[in-house]
C-alpha positions in Angstrom: -2.8 17.3 -28.4 -5.7 19.1 -26.2 -5.3 22.8 -27.0 -4.0 24.7 -23.7 -6.6 27.0 -22.9 -9.0 23.9 -23.0 -6.6 22.3 -21.5 -6.1 25.2 -18.7 -9.9 25.4 -18.1 -9.8 21.9 -17.5 -7.2 21.8 -15.3 -9.0 24.0 -12.7 -12.5 23.3 -13.2 -11.0 18.9 -12.2 -8.5 20.5 -9.6 -11.6 22.3 -7.3 -13.7 19.2 -8.1 -11.5 17.5 -6.2 -10.6 18.8 -3.2 -14.5 19.1 -2.9 -15.0 15.8 -3.4 -12.2 15.0 -0.8 -13.4 16.9 1.8 -16.6 14.8 0.7 -15.3 11.3 1.6 -12.7 12.4 4.4 -15.1 14.6 6.4 -18.5 13.8 6.3 -18.8 10.7 4.3 -18.6 7.6 7.7 -17.9 4.2 6.0 -20.4 2.7 5.8 -22.3 4.9 3.7 -21.2 2.9 0.7 -22.9 4.7 -2.1 -22.1 8.4 -1.8 -18.8 7.1 -0.6 -18.6 5.2 -4.0 -20.4 7.8 -6.0 -17.7 10.4 -4.5 -14.7 8.3 -5.3 -16.1 7.5 -8.7 -15.8 11.5 -9.8 -12.6 11.8 -8.0 -11.5 9.2 -10.3 -12.2 10.8 -12.9 -11.3 13.6 -12.4 -7.7 12.9 -11.9 -7.4 11.5 -15.0 -8.7 14.3 -16.5 -5.7 15.9 -14.9 -3.5 13.8 -15.4 -5.0 14.5 -19.7 -4.0 17.2 -20.1 -1.2 18.2 -17.9 1.2 16.9 -21.0 2.7 20.0 -20.9 4.9 22.3 -19.0 3.4 24.4 -17.1 0.6 22.1 -16.4 2.9 18.9 -15.0 4.3 21.0 -12.4 1.1 22.7 -11.2 -0.6 19.1 -10.9 2.7 18.1 -9.0 1.6 20.5 -6.5 -1.7 19.9 -6.8 -1.6 16.4 -5.8 0.6 18.2 -2.6 -2.6 20.7 -2.0 -4.9 17.5 -1.9 -3.1 15.5 0.5 -2.7 19.0 2.8 -6.6 19.4 2.8 -6.9 15.5 4.8 -4.5 17.1 7.1 -6.4 17.6 10.2 -8.7 14.5 9.4 -9.3 11.6 12.3 -9.5 8.3 9.6 -13.0 7.4 8.7 -12.4 4.9 6.7 -10.3 2.6 8.6 -9.5 2.1 12.7 -5.8 0.8 12.0 -5.2 3.9 13.8 -6.3 3.4 17.0 -4.2 0.4 16.9 -1.6 2.6 16.0 -2.1 4.7 19.2 -2.0 1.7 21.3 0.8 0.1 20.4 2.8 3.9 20.9 1.5 4.4 24.7 2.9 0.7 25.5 6.0 1.4 24.1 6.2 4.6 25.2 6.0 3.3 28.4 9.0 1.2 27.8 6.2 -2.1 27.7 7.0 -4.7 24.3 4.1 -4.4 22.2 4.7 -7.5 20.9 4.6 -9.5 24.4 0.5 -9.7 25.1 -2.6 -8.4 23.5 -4.7 -5.8 24.2 -7.5 -7.9 26.3 -4.2 -8.6 28.6 -4.0 -5.1 30.5 -7.9 -4.1 30.4 -7.9 -7.0 32.5 -5.3 -5.8 34.8 -6.1 -2.5 37.2 -3.6 1.4 36.5 -3.2 0.6 33.5 -6.1 3.2 32.4 -2.7 6.1 33.8 -1.0 5.8 30.4 -4.1 5.1 28.0 -5.0 1.9 27.8 -8.5 2.4 27.9 -11.8 1.0 26.5 -12.7 3.6 24.5 -9.6 2.9 22.0 -9.3 -0.7 23.1 -12.9 -1.2 22.2 -11.8 0.2 18.1 -9.7 -3.2 17.1 -9.2 -7.1 18.2 -8.5 -7.4 21.7 -7.0 -10.9 21.0 -4.6 -10.4 18.4 -0.8 -9.6 19.0 0.6 -6.6 17.3 1.6 -7.2 13.8 3.6 -4.1 13.2 7.5 -3.8 12.5 9.8 -2.1 14.3 10.0 0.8 12.6 6.0 1.8 12.8 6.3 1.1 16.5 9.1 3.5 16.9 6.8 6.2 14.6 3.6 5.6 16.8 6.2 5.7 20.0 6.7 8.8 18.5 3.6 10.5 18.1 2.6 9.5 22.2 5.2 11.1 23.0 4.6 14.0 21.5 0.5 14.2 22.2 1.2 12.3 25.1 -2.9 12.8 26.3 -3.7 14.0 23.0 -5.6 11.0 20.7 -6.0 14.0 17.7 -2.3 15.2 18.6 -0.7 11.4 17.9 -2.4 11.0 15.0 -1.7 14.5 13.1 1.8 13.7 14.2 1.7 10.2 12.3 0.1 12.3 9.4 3.1 14.7 9.0 5.3 12.1 9.4 3.9 9.7 6.3 3.6 13.5 4.9 7.1 13.7 4.8 8.3 10.5 3.5 5.5 10.9 0.8 7.5 14.3 -0.3 10.5 11.9 -0.2 8.4 9.9 -2.9 7.4 12.4 -5.7 10.9 13.4 -5.5 12.6 10.0 -6.2 9.6 9.0 -8.8 11.1 11.8 -10.4 14.5 11.0 -10.4 13.9 7.7 -11.3 11.6 8.7 -14.5 14.0 11.4 -15.7 17.0 9.0 -15.1 15.3 6.5 -16.8 14.3 8.5 -19.3 10.5 8.6 -19.1 8.7 11.9 -18.6 7.9 13.3 -15.1 4.6 13.3 -16.0 3.7 9.5 -15.2 4.5 9.6 -12.0 1.2 11.6 -11.5 -0.4 8.1 -11.6 0.5 8.4 -8.6 1.2 11.4 -7.1 -2.8 12.7 -8.2 -4.2 8.8 -7.7 -7.1 9.0 -5.2 -6.2 5.7 -4.2 -3.5 6.6 -3.2 -4.1 9.9 -1.3 -7.3 8.6 0.6 -5.0 5.7 2.1 -2.0 7.1 3.0 -2.4 10.5 3.9 -6.0 9.5 4.6 -6.2 6.2 6.6 -2.5 6.2 7.2 -1.5 3.4 6.4 2.4 3.0 6.4 2.6 1.5 2.5 4.0 5.3 2.2 6.6 4.7 4.6 7.8 1.5 2.9 7.4 2.6 -0.8 10.1 5.1 0.3 12.6 3.1 1.1 11.9 0.7 -1.6 12.2 3.2 -4.4 14.9 4.3 -2.2 16.6 0.8 -2.9 15.7 1.3 -6.5 17.8 4.3 -7.2 20.6 3.1 -5.4 20.8 -0.1 -7.5 20.4 2.2 -10.5 23.5 4.1 -9.5 25.2 0.9 -9.0 25.1 1.5 -4.7 24.9 -1.7 -3.5 25.9 -0.7 -0.1 22.8 1.9 0.5 20.3 -0.3 -1.6 21.0 -2.8 1.4 20.8 -0.8 4.0 17.0 1.4 2.2 15.5 -2.2 1.2 16.2 -3.2 5.6 14.3 -0.8 6.8 11.3 -0.6 4.2 11.0 -4.2 5.6 11.1 -2.6 9.1 7.9 -0.6 8.0 6.3 -3.7 6.3 7.1 -7.5 5.7 6.0 -7.6 2.1 9.7 -6.8 0.4 11.2 -9.8 2.1 10.0 -11.4 -1.0 12.3 -9.1 -3.2 15.2 -10.6 -1.6 16.1 -13.4 -4.0 15.5 -12.0 -6.7 18.2 -8.9 -5.8 20.2 -11.5 -5.0 20.1 -13.7 -7.8 19.9 -11.4 -10.3 23.3 -9.0 -8.6 25.2 -12.3 -7.7 28.2 -10.9 -5.4 26.4 -7.3 -5.3 23.2 -9.1 -4.5 24.7 -11.0 -1.6 26.1 -8.2 -0.8 22.7 -6.2 -0.1 20.7 -9.1 1.1 23.7 -9.7 3.8 23.4 -6.2 5.0 19.4 -6.0 4.8 19.3 -9.0 6.7 21.9 -7.1 9.7 19.0 -4.1 9.2 16.1 -6.5 9.5 18.1 -8.2 13.2 19.1 -4.8 13.9 15.6 -3.1 14.2 13.9 -5.9 15.9 17.0 -6.9 18.1 15.2 -4.5 21.2 12.2 -6.6 21.1 13.5 -10.2 20.7 12.3 -11.4 24.0 10.5 -14.7 24.2 7.0 -14.1 24.2 7.3 -11.3 22.2 8.7 -13.4 18.8 5.4 -15.9 19.5 3.2 -13.2 19.6 4.9 -11.6 17.0 4.2 -14.9 14.3 1.3 -15.3 16.2 -0.2 -12.1 14.1 1.7 -13.3 11.2 0.3 -16.7 10.9 -3.2 -15.2 10.8 -2.8 -13.9 6.8 -2.5 -17.5 5.9 -4.7 -19.5 9.2 -7.9 -16.9 9.2 -7.6 -13.5 7.6 -10.1 -13.0 4.4 -10.4 -10.0 2.1 -10.8 -9.2 -1.6 -8.7 -12.8 -2.6 -9.1 -13.8 -5.9 -7.5 -17.4 -6.8 -8.0 -18.2 -2.7 -11.7 -17.2 -2.9 -12.0 -19.5 -5.6 -9.9 -22.2 -4.0 -12.1 -22.1 -0.8 -15.2 -22.6 -2.9 -14.2 -25.2 -4.0 -13.2 -26.8 -0.7 -16.7 -26.0 0.5 -18.2 -28.7 -2.5 -15.7 -31.0 -1.8 -15.0 -30.9 1.8 -18.2 -28.7 3.2 -16.0 -26.2 5.8 -13.6 -23.7 5.1 -10.1 -25.3 4.1 -8.5 -22.1 4.9 -6.0 -23.4 6.8 -5.2 -25.6 4.2 -5.6 -23.2 1.3 -3.9 -20.3 2.6 -0.4 -21.5 3.7 -0.6 -24.1 0.5 -0.9 -20.7 -1.5 1.6 -19.1 0.7 4.0 -21.8 -0.3 3.0 -21.7 -4.1 3.5 -17.9 -4.4 7.2 -18.5 -2.8 8.1 -21.4 -5.6 7.3 -19.3 -8.4 8.9 -16.3 -6.9 11.9 -18.0 -7.5 11.2 -19.2 -10.1 10.9 -15.9 -12.0 13.7 -14.9 -9.4 16.3 -17.3 -11.8 14.1 -16.8 -15.1 15.5 -15.5 -18.3 12.9 -13.0 -18.3 13.7 -11.4 -14.9 17.7 -11.1 -16.5 16.0 -8.9 -19.4 14.0 -6.6 -18.1 14.2 -3.7 -16.2 14.6 -4.3 -11.9 11.1 -2.3 -11.5 8.8 -4.5 -13.7 10.4 -7.7 -12.3 9.5 -6.5 -8.7 6.4 -5.6 -9.9 5.4 -9.0 -10.8 6.6 -10.6 -7.6 4.2 -8.4 -5.8 1.7 -9.5 -8.8 2.3 -13.4 -7.8 1.7 -12.3 -3.7 -1.3 -10.6 -4.3 -2.6 -13.5 -6.7 -2.0 -16.2 -3.9 -2.6 -13.7 -0.9 -6.2 -14.3 1.2 -6.1 -11.4 2.4 -5.8 -8.2 -0.4 -7.2 -4.4 1.4 -7.4 -1.2 -1.3 -4.1 -0.4 0.1 -2.1 -3.1 -1.0 -2.1 -2.7 -4.6 -0.4 1.1 -4.3 3.2 -0.3 -4.3 1.8 -2.6 -7.6 1.2 0.9 -9.3 3.8 3.1 -8.0 6.8 0.1 -9.8 4.4 -0.1 -13.0 5.3 4.0 -13.5 8.8 2.4 -14.5 7.1 -0.4 -16.5 5.3 -0.2 -19.9 1.6 -1.9 -18.1 -1.0 0.0 -16.6 -3.4 -2.8 -15.1 -2.7 -1.9 -11.8 -3.4 1.5 -12.7 -7.3 0.2 -13.8 -6.9 -1.7 -10.1 -7.0 1.8 -7.9 -10.3 2.3 -9.4 -12.2 -0.8 -8.8 -10.5 -1.9 -5.2 -12.1 1.3 -3.2 -15.1 -0.4 -4.3 -14.2 -3.7 -1.3 -16.2 -0.2 0.4 -19.3 -1.5 -0.8 -19.1 -4.4 1.8 -19.5 -2.4 4.4 -22.4 -1.4 7.1 -22.9 -0.6 10.7 -22.7 -4.0 11.0 -20.0 -4.4 10.2 -18.5 -5.9 7.4 -20.5 -8.4 4.4 -18.4 -9.2 1.0 -20.6 -8.3 -2.3 -18.5 -11.5 -4.2 -20.4 -10.6 -7.8 -18.4 -7.2 -6.9 -15.1 -9.1 -6.4 -15.4 -11.4 -9.7 -15.9 -8.6 -11.5 -13.5 -7.1 -10.0 -10.5 -9.4 -10.9 -12.5 -10.4 -14.2 -11.4 -6.9 -15.1 -8.4 -6.9 -14.1 -7.0 -10.2 -15.0 -8.5 -9.2 -18.4 -6.3 -6.3 -18.9 -3.6 -7.7 -16.9 -3.1 -11.4 -19.8 -4.3 -8.4 -22.8 -1.3 -6.0 -21.9 1.5 -9.2 -21.5 0.4 -10.1 -25.1 0.6 -6.5 -26.9 3.2 -4.7 -24.7 6.2 -6.2 -25.4 5.0 -5.7 -28.9 3.7 -1.8 -29.2 6.2 -0.4 -26.0 2.9 1.3 -24.5 0.0 -0.3 -23.1 -3.1 -0.1 -24.4 -4.4 1.1 -21.4 -2.5 4.4 -21.4 -3.1 4.0 -25.5 -6.9 3.6 -24.5 -6.5 6.8 -22.5 -4.5 9.1 -24.1 -7.3 8.7 -26.8 -9.8 10.0 -24.7 -8.0 12.6 -23.8 -7.8 13.8 -27.7 -11.1 13.3 -28.1 
């Protein structure tokens, strides 16, 4: 165990260095400046591991939790520099705030008609995202977008600030629930720092304003209620998580199968919540537009995929063209079959719910055609309650997908993507073989050896 005085110096120096690099990345480095961006992130990740390594006793565990909050607050006044998604958030919010269903028409519809400039639907905002795509953000997101616009109708920065404060509030909830789940599960609360201090979590949720943080809050709440035999509130919580991001839909079959009658109550209530949330938006045209946007994830969008990129390359060799219109839906269907199979398996009945949910999510991520960096954050938070740590390593490697951005757009580096998945799948398979035997992750043991010297 590190000497207390030595650990104190490491903690405060690493925290100060982290704060500097959060400011450098977020306020001073455009997305297309990939080399400094990746260098800064590497230093951030090293500092994160050092803080985690020395925060193994009181009072430094609590100090480290407070440092995670301080790092988030340092990004309070940031206009996102690594993602343009926030501009679509504001666009949708301006529609909803003025009583216009955001799912009915794509942005180009409003720009071709006079009068919409008065409510902020301008080319300066529109040019920052796709003009032909309908909104695919579920109702809870739309509510927050509209709230941000209503509170700050004229100021883009003001609306961004409202969204960030909202995400920060949910992140505070995440931190509290993680600590409670760890304590009641007999695990050290220090493990929560793998989420609280993780640079990917801080940059993508608080910095770039991705709503996975809000989805995670309701998902963690679901796990908390299940652990305490509260399947009615669990159904409400998981329904709300789906109304933030549709991803938790993949967990519903498992909840039903694992918990039988109680699981049926959970699923039934979640379906009621989901239908109730979408009900105000359920016009024929809005349903069509929403589904068209979702279909893009199977038929068109490609980013940092693993199995899909291999299948696509085989398609190029065999057919001479991109077979995404076949491979995307086929891999989606295969993921569905594997999710059902795992949900029925004896393994899923023996291990903790958090572990099964983690593997269900991993199936989806392995089969998807699009995997942005913030998608693995949910996998990270779930792994904290298990003995597996490959998602932690992934939060380092996946940030390097930003290397493909330039002033002219995005060009993927397939060599780096290949290295990313070679490392992640290699560690995952290693852990699958060794974790049941040793009851602790090889990655965790390696980190401990490094920290202890």
